[in-house]
C-alpha positions in Angstrom: 20.4 45.6 -55.8 18.0 47.3 -57.9 17.7 47.6 -60.9 17.9 43.8 -60.7 18.5 43.8 -64.9 21.4 45.6 -64.9 23.2 43.3 -61.9 25.1 40.3 -63.8 26.8 38.8 -60.5 27.3 39.2 -57.0 30.4 37.9 -55.4 29.6 35.1 -52.9 32.7 35.8 -50.5 33.0 39.5 -51.1 30.2 42.4 -50.7 31.2 42.8 -54.3 28.6 43.7 -57.2 29.8 43.3 -61.3 27.0 45.5 -63.3 25.8 46.7 -66.4 25.7 50.6 -66.5 23.2 51.5 -70.1 24.7 53.5 -72.2 21.9 54.8 -74.2 19.4 56.2 -71.7 16.4 58.1 -71.0 16.4 60.8 -69.4 12.7 62.5 -67.2 11.6 65.5 -66.0 12.1 63.4 -62.7 15.4 62.9 -62.9 17.9 59.9 -64.6 16.5 56.8 -66.2 15.4 54.8 -63.7 17.8 51.7 -65.1 20.8 53.8 -64.7 20.0 54.6 -60.8 22.0 52.0 -59.0 21.2 51.2 -55.7 22.2 48.8 -53.4 22.0 47.4 -49.7 24.0 44.7 -47.4 23.0 42.1 -45.0 24.3 41.4 -41.9 23.4 38.3 -39.4 21.5 39.9 -36.3 21.9 37.6 -32.8 18.0 38.3 -31.4 14.7 40.3 -33.8 14.9 43.6 -32.1 11.5 45.6 -32.0 12.8 47.6 -35.0 15.0 47.2 -38.4 16.6 50.1 -40.2 16.3 49.0 -43.8 19.2 51.6 -45.9 20.1 51.6 -49.3 22.6 53.6 -50.7 23.4 54.9 -54.3 25.9 53.4 -56.4 25.7 55.1 -59.5 26.5 59.0 -59.8 24.5 61.4 -61.8 24.9 64.3 -64.5 22.2 67.4 -64.3 23.1 69.5 -67.7 20.7 72.3 -68.4 21.3 74.4 -71.4 21.6 78.1 -72.2 21.0 80.0 -75.5 20.3 77.1 -78.2 20.2 78.3 -81.5 18.5 75.2 -83.0 17.8 75.2 -86.9 13.7 76.5 -87.5 11.1 73.3 -86.7 14.1 70.6 -85.5 13.4 68.3 -83.0 15.7 67.4 -80.5 16.3 63.3 -80.6 19.0 62.8 -77.8 22.0 64.4 -76.3 25.3 62.8 -76.4 28.1 63.1 -73.3 31.5 61.9 -74.1 34.2 61.7 -72.1 38.3 61.4 -72.6 38.9 57.7 -73.0 40.2 57.7 -69.0 36.9 58.5 -67.6 34.4 55.8 -68.8 30.7 56.6 -68.0 29.3 53.5 -69.3 29.2 49.7 -69.1 30.4 47.0 -67.4 32.2 47.1 -64.1 33.0 45.4 -60.9 31.6 48.0 -57.4 33.1 47.4 -54.0 30.6 48.4 -51.2 33.3 48.4 -48.6 35.3 50.6 -49.8 32.6 52.4 -52.1 34.7 52.5 -55.7 34.0 50.7 -58.9 36.9 48.6 -60.7 36.8 48.0 -64.9 38.5 46.3 -67.6 39.4 48.7 -71.0 36.9 47.4 -73.6 34.4 47.1 -70.8 33.6 50.7 -70.4 32.2 53.0 -72.7 33.3 57.2 -72.4 30.0 58.3 -73.9 26.2 58.3 -72.8 23.3 58.3 -75.5 20.9 60.5 -72.9 17.4 60.1 -75.7 15.0 63.5 -74.6 12.4 65.6 -76.8 13.5 68.6 -75.2 16.3 69.7 -73.6 14.7 73.6 -72.4 14.5 71.9 -69.0 18.0 70.4 -68.9 19.1 67.0 -68.8 19.5 64.3 -66.3 21.9 60.7 -66.9 23.3 57.9 -64.5 26.8 57.2 -64.9 29.9 55.5 -63.3 31.3 57.3 -61.0 34.8 59.3 -62.5 37.4 61.9 -61.2 35.5 64.4 -63.6 38.1 67.4 -62.3 40.1 69.5 -65.0 38.5 67.2 -67.9 36.6 68.1 -71.0 32.9 67.1 -71.9 31.8 67.6 -74.8 28.2 67.8 -75.1 25.9 67.1 -78.7 22.5 68.4 -78.9 21.1 65.7 -81.8 17.9 66.8 -83.8 16.7 65.9 -86.8 18.1 68.5 -88.5 21.4 68.4 -87.4 23.7 68.7 -84.5 24.4 71.7 -81.9 28.0 70.7 -80.3 30.1 71.7 -77.6 33.2 71.4 -75.4 33.2 72.3 -71.3 36.9 72.2 -69.3 35.9 70.9 -66.1 36.5 73.0 -62.9 39.6 71.9 -61.2 38.1 71.4 -57.4 36.5 68.4 -56.4 33.4 68.5 -57.1 33.5 67.3 -60.3 34.9 64.3 -58.9 32.1 62.6 -58.0 31.7 59.6 -56.2 28.9 57.5 -56.0 25.7 59.3 -55.6 26.1 62.5 -56.2 25.3 65.0 -58.3 27.3 67.4 -61.4 24.9 70.4 -61.6 25.9 72.9 -64.8 25.1 75.3 -67.1 26.2 75.4 -70.2 26.0 78.6 -72.8 25.5 77.3 -76.5 25.0 80.7 -77.9 27.0 81.2 -80.8 27.6 77.5 -81.5 26.8 76.8 -84.7 25.1 73.9 -86.3 26.3 70.7 -88.4 24.4 68.9 -90.5 23.4 65.0 -89.7 25.8 62.0 -90.4 23.2 59.9 -91.2 23.5 56.3 -91.4 20.5 54.5 -94.1 19.4 50.6 -93.3 21.1 48.3 -95.5 18.4 46.0 -97.2 21.1 43.7 -100.4 24.9 43.6 -100.0 24.6 44.9 -103.8 24.4 48.3 -102.3 27.5 48.2 -101.0 30.8 48.8 -102.2 34.7 48.2 -100.9 35.1 50.9 -97.7 31.8 51.5 -96.8 31.5 52.0 -93.2 28.5 49.7 -91.7 27.4 49.6 -87.9 26.3 46.3 -87.0 22.9 47.5 -84.7 20.2 46.0 -83.1 16.7 45.5 -85.0 15.1 46.4 -81.6 16.7 48.8 -79.4 19.2 51.5 -79.3 22.5 49.4 -79.1 25.2 48.8 -82.1 28.3 46.7 -81.7 31.0 49.3 -80.0 34.3 49.7 -80.9 36.1 47.9 -77.7 34.8 44.3 -76.8 35.3 41.9 -73.5 36.6 39.0 -74.0 34.3 36.6 -76.3 31.6 38.9 -77.2 31.7 42.7 -78.6 31.1 45.7 -76.2 27.7 48.0 -76.7 27.2 51.2 -77.6 24.0 53.9 -77.1 22.8 55.0 -80.4 20.3 57.4 -82.0 17.8 56.1 -84.9 15.1 57.7 -86.3 13.0 55.0 -88.2 15.9 52.8 -90.2 18.5 56.0 -90.0 20.9 56.1 -87.4 21.9 59.4 -86.7 25.5 61.0 -85.8 26.8 57.8 -84.2 29.4 58.2 -81.5 33.0 57.5 -81.9 32.3 54.5 -79.3 
């Protein structure tokens, strides 16, 4: 299995993997974050040594490749990330078990997230991300471009066809027309350095000091789940609903 750090456990008695698909990723011009491209191979037994041994790996995750048309950003704005949000019944990231024989995922509520934060400095050539295979046919995806001067967000209804029902290794590619979408002001959370600045009723985000994750609204059996965040210095920008 690769990347090995994303493998939580491997079942001893069956061909199943318990994995963690990252909710915070980085898009590259070549494709999705290497940490979100899950591949695996199953072992077998041979009665004798053959002249050649075929080594075949399969993809476990599915992929989104999104292009943007007519994006209107504030003058001088710098792109920080893109958030992709699906309905709650269509998880995109988190902890899940993959059955290699059936090539299907299973998960528990509270262990998965329906939002993926994709870090990128530009949307001119589109973005990539790796996700849990999901039945997205007829579903709504909300795509938000986060910049240092505001956000541009649009919800797209995916067509009702099998191409939107993503199997392991499949790629869903589409173009999102952002013409006429107005820029919304950023929602910012500043770092609290003293409890004296807090008042009753204030909302706070508990986040990692070393990585782009915060405690999510869901949780595992004995510890909280993680949600991806976008930060600029000591400020968290536009946290997702998760």
